[in-house]
C-alpha positions in Angstrom: 9.3 9.0 11.7 8.4 11.8 14.2 11.4 13.2 16.0 11.3 12.6 19.8 10.6 15.7 21.8 11.8 15.5 25.4 9.6 18.5 26.3 6.5 16.2 26.4 7.9 14.8 29.6 8.2 18.0 31.5 6.9 17.4 35.0 3.5 19.1 35.7 3.6 22.2 37.9 0.5 21.1 39.8 -0.3 18.1 41.8 -3.6 16.0 42.0 -6.3 17.2 44.3 -6.6 15.4 47.6 -10.0 13.8 48.3 -11.5 11.7 51.0 -9.4 8.7 52.0 -12.0 6.2 50.6 -11.7 7.7 47.1 -8.0 6.7 46.9 -6.7 10.3 46.8 -5.0 10.8 50.1 -1.9 12.9 50.8 0.1 9.6 50.7 -1.3 8.8 47.3 -0.3 12.2 46.0 3.2 11.9 47.4 3.5 8.5 45.7 2.2 10.0 42.5 5.1 12.5 42.6 7.7 9.8 43.0 6.2 7.7 40.2 6.0 10.5 37.7 9.6 11.3 38.2 10.6 7.6 37.6 8.4 7.4 34.5 10.0 10.5 33.1 13.5 9.1 33.6 12.6 5.8 31.9 10.8 7.5 29.0 13.5 10.0 28.3 16.2 7.2 28.5 14.3 5.1 25.9 12.8 8.0 23.9 9.3 6.7 24.4 6.2 8.9 23.6 3.4 9.0 26.1 1.3 6.7 24.0 4.1 4.2 23.8 4.7 4.4 27.6 1.0 4.0 28.3 0.9 0.9 26.2 3.8 -0.6 28.1 2.1 0.2 31.4 -1.1 -1.5 30.2 -3.1 1.7 30.9 -5.3 3.5 28.3 -3.5 6.4 26.7 -6.1 9.0 27.9 -6.0 7.8 31.5 -2.2 7.7 31.5 -1.9 11.3 30.1 -4.3 12.6 32.6 -2.6 10.8 35.4 0.9 12.1 34.4 -0.5 15.6 34.0 -2.2 15.7 37.4 -5.6 15.9 35.8 -6.9 12.4 36.5 -10.1 12.4 38.6 -10.4 8.7 39.2 -8.8 6.5 41.9 -5.2 7.8 42.1 -4.1 4.9 44.3 -5.1 2.2 41.7 -3.4 3.9 38.8 -0.3 4.5 41.0 -0.4 0.8 41.8 -0.4 -0.2 38.1 2.4 2.2 37.2 4.5 1.1 40.2 4.2 -2.6 39.3 5.3 -1.8 35.7 8.3 0.3 36.8 9.4 -2.3 39.3 9.1 -5.1 36.7 11.0 -2.9 34.2 13.9 -2.3 36.6 14.1 -6.0 37.5 14.3 -6.9 33.8 17.0 -4.3 33.1 19.0 -5.5 36.1 18.8 -9.1 34.7 19.8 -8.0 31.2 22.7 -6.0 32.5 24.2 -9.1 34.1 23.6 -11.1 30.9 26.7 -10.7 28.8 26.1 -10.1 25.1 29.4 -11.3 24.0 32.0 -9.7 21.6 29.5 -8.6 19.0 30.3 -8.9 15.3 33.5 -10.9 14.7 35.2 -11.2 11.3 35.1 -15.0 11.0 36.4 -17.0 8.2 33.1 -18.6 7.6 31.4 -15.2 7.4 33.9 -14.1 4.7 33.2 -17.3 2.7 29.5 -16.8 2.9 29.8 -13.2 1.9 32.0 -14.1 -1.1 29.4 -16.5 -2.4 26.6 -14.0 -1.8 28.5 -11.3 -3.6 29.0 -13.7 -6.6 25.2 -14.2 -6.8 24.5 -10.5 -6.2 26.8 -9.0 -8.8 26.4 -11.7 -11.5 22.6 -12.3 -11.0 23.3 -16.0 -10.5 21.9 -18.7 -8.2 24.0 -20.1 -5.3 23.4 -22.4 -2.4 24.9 -22.2 1.1 24.4 -25.3 3.3 25.9 -25.1 6.7 25.2 -27.1 9.8 23.2 -25.4 12.5 25.1 -23.0 14.7 27.9 -22.2 12.2 26.7 -18.7 11.5 24.9 -18.8 8.2 22.0 -16.6 9.4 24.2 -14.1 11.1 26.4 -13.9 8.0 23.3 -13.4 5.7 21.9 -10.7 8.0 25.3 -8.9 8.0 25.5 -9.0 4.2 22.1 -7.2 3.9 23.3 -4.6 6.4 26.4 -3.9 4.3 25.0 -4.0 0.8 22.2 -2.2 -0.9 19.6 -4.0 -3.0 20.0 -7.2 -0.9 17.1 -8.7 0.9 16.7 -11.7 3.3 13.4 -13.6 3.7 13.0 -16.5 6.0 11.2 -19.6 4.7 9.1 -21.9 6.9 6.9 -24.9 6.5 3.8 -22.7 6.1 5.2 -20.8 3.2 6.7 -23.7 1.2 4.2 -23.4 -1.7 4.8 -21.0 -4.6 1.8 -18.9 -3.8 2.6 -18.7 -0.1 6.1 -17.7 -0.8 5.0 -14.9 -3.2 2.6 -13.6 -0.7 5.3 -13.5 1.9 7.7 -11.8 -0.5 5.2 -9.1 -1.4 4.8 -8.4 2.3 8.5 -8.5 3.1 9.4 -6.2 0.2 6.6 -3.7 0.9 4.9 -4.3 -2.5 1.2 -3.6 -2.8 -0.5 -6.2 -5.0 -3.8 -7.9 -4.1 -4.3 -9.9 -7.4 -3.0 -13.4 -6.9 -2.1 -13.9 -10.6 0.0 -10.8 -10.6 2.2 -11.5 -7.6 5.2 -13.0 -9.4 5.3 -10.3 -12.0 5.0 -7.6 -9.4 7.9 -9.0 -7.4 10.0 -9.4 -10.6 9.3 -5.9 -11.8 10.1 -4.5 -8.4 13.6 -6.1 -8.6 14.0 -4.9 -12.1 13.1 -1.3 -11.2 16.0 -1.1 -8.8 18.3 -0.4 -11.7 21.2 -2.3 -10.4 22.3 -5.8 -9.2 19.8 -7.3 -6.7 20.1 -10.3 -4.4 17.3 -12.3 -2.8 18.5 -14.4 0.1 16.1 -17.2 1.2 17.1 -18.4 4.7 15.9 -21.8 5.9 15.4 -22.7 2.3 15.2 -26.4 3.1 11.5 -25.8 3.8 10.7 -24.9 0.2 9.1 -27.3 -2.2 10.6 -28.0 -5.7 7.9 -25.9 -7.3 8.6 -23.0 -5.0 12.3 -23.1 -5.7 11.6 -23.2 -9.4 9.4 -20.2 -9.1 12.2 -18.3 -7.3 14.6 -19.4 -10.1 12.5 -17.3 -12.6 13.4 -14.1 -10.7 17.0 -14.8 -11.7 16.2 -15.9 -15.3 13.7 -13.3 -16.2 14.4 -10.3 -14.0 18.2 -10.6 -13.3 17.9 -10.9 -9.5 20.6 -13.0 -7.9 19.2 -15.8 -5.7 20.9 -17.4 -2.6 19.3 -20.5 -1.1 20.6 -20.7 2.5 19.9 -23.6 4.9 20.9 -27.0 6.1 21.8 -30.3 4.4 18.3 -30.9 3.2 18.9 -28.3 0.4 21.9 -30.2 -0.9 20.0 -33.5 -0.7 17.0 -32.1 -2.5 19.0 -30.5 -5.3 21.2 -33.6 -5.8 18.2 -35.8 -6.3 17.5 -36.5 -10.0 13.8 -35.7 -10.1 12.7 -34.4 -13.4 13.4 -31.7 -16.0 12.7 -28.8 -13.6 15.2 -30.0 -11.1 17.8 -30.4 -13.8 17.2 -26.9 -15.0 17.7 -25.5 -11.6 20.9 -27.5 -10.9 22.4 -26.2 -14.2 21.9 -22.7 -13.1 23.6 -23.0 -9.7 26.9 -21.2 -10.1 28.4 -22.0 -6.7 27.8 -24.2 -3.8 29.2 -23.6 -0.3 28.9 -26.6 2.1 30.5 -27.1 5.5 29.7 -29.4 8.4 32.1 -28.1 11.1 33.3 -24.7 12.2 36.9 -23.6 11.4 39.2 -23.9 14.3 40.4 -20.4 13.9 36.8 -19.2 14.1 36.3 -21.2 17.3 39.4 -19.6 18.9 38.5 -16.1 17.7 35.0 -16.5 19.4 36.6 -17.7 22.6 39.1 -14.8 22.5 36.2 -12.4 22.0 34.7 -13.6 25.2 38.0 -13.1 26.9 38.3 -16.7 28.2 41.9 -17.2 29.3 42.1 -20.4 31.3 43.5 -23.2 29.0 41.2 -25.8 30.5 38.1 -23.7 29.8 39.3 -22.9 26.3 39.9 -26.6 25.5 36.4 -27.5 26.9 34.8 -24.8 24.7 36.6 -26.0 21.7 35.1 -29.4 22.2 31.6 -27.9 22.5 32.1 -26.2 19.2 32.5 -29.5 17.4 29.1 -30.8 18.7 25.8 -30.1 16.9 25.1 -26.4 17.4 28.7 -25.4 16.8 29.5 -21.7 17.5 26.0 -20.9 18.7 26.5 -23.5 21.5 29.7 -21.8 22.5 28.2 -18.3 22.7 25.0 -19.5 24.5 27.0 -21.5 27.1 29.3 -18.5 27.7 26.3 -16.2 28.2 25.0 -18.5 30.9 28.5 -19.0 32.4 29.0 -15.2 32.5 25.9 -14.8 34.7 27.2 -17.4 37.1 30.7 -15.8 37.1 29.2 -12.4 37.8 27.4 -13.8 40.8 30.3 -15.4 42.6 33.3 -13.6 41.0 34.8 -16.8 39.7 35.4 -15.7 36.1 35.0 -17.9 33.1 36.8 -20.9 34.4 36.6 -24.6 33.3 34.2 -25.4 36.3 31.9 -22.4 35.5 31.7 -23.3 31.8 31.2 -27.0 32.5 28.3 -26.2 34.9 26.7 -23.9 32.4 27.0 -26.5 29.6 25.6 -29.3 31.8 22.7 -27.3 33.0 21.4 -26.3 29.5 18.7 -28.5 28.0 21.2 -30.3 25.8 21.7 -33.7 27.4 21.5 -35.5 24.1 24.4 -33.4 22.8 26.7 -33.7 25.9 
């Protein structure tokens, strides 16, 4: 990756030439050009954007943008000024909205995260198969992502209905892992040998694994059996139901190889309180209401999303995260069927 060079944004020493008013190059257009280039420079330096990246965000061809910024553009200055101005105004509006949108407490050391990590570590270090089935909103995806951030040779791939077949999964795996292999018959071996070449314990986490077919899960099992890569199937209750069904020899082989199952339907109360603490909610009535939300479908995610919305409302009227503010935020989300 090329290191960002702030010198590319030095303001030009010259200004565009002024033409006749009908050509869009009046003194007013040149003055506006000067104001806009200064704003563009500030934004680009703050975000460490190159000129080509900035041009792409403006929706202006790179050559045109570079000439415009460098006072070399010979076309209609007023029209390019207009496009850049609209982009800058839109960007500032978006940044203002995001600044009022609270992001919450960030990473929290939740009990459910610790349990997920313990199971993933078991699969990782012992090259075994595990399943993790948690209800939606309990933090399984966040925990899986966090594990891959903290541990080497651990990869997370998200399954979906369109990659539920063995071939589709292998194609997705090759792409996700950065393996170059165009021969369909060699995909499985290439993935397996790639794991094997790491020279240490590996872990493949399949998130949303409920979308996988029996044949695809059996294909993934071979990476554990033949190449020593741990496998974690992470998803909702459908995984548990599928693996519990007695449907043939292949399914029995897979069930025998599952070393550990983690299954939970509701969040731990201590996790709920830790999340509410993280948002600095103090009013007892608001805390009680949020605890009730956590027990509904969507669990901890519902609490966080509701508090994000409530924080915007609170910032607008200075009310704070009260029971009334949280209640309004909850009732005005598209969750009528869950209320």
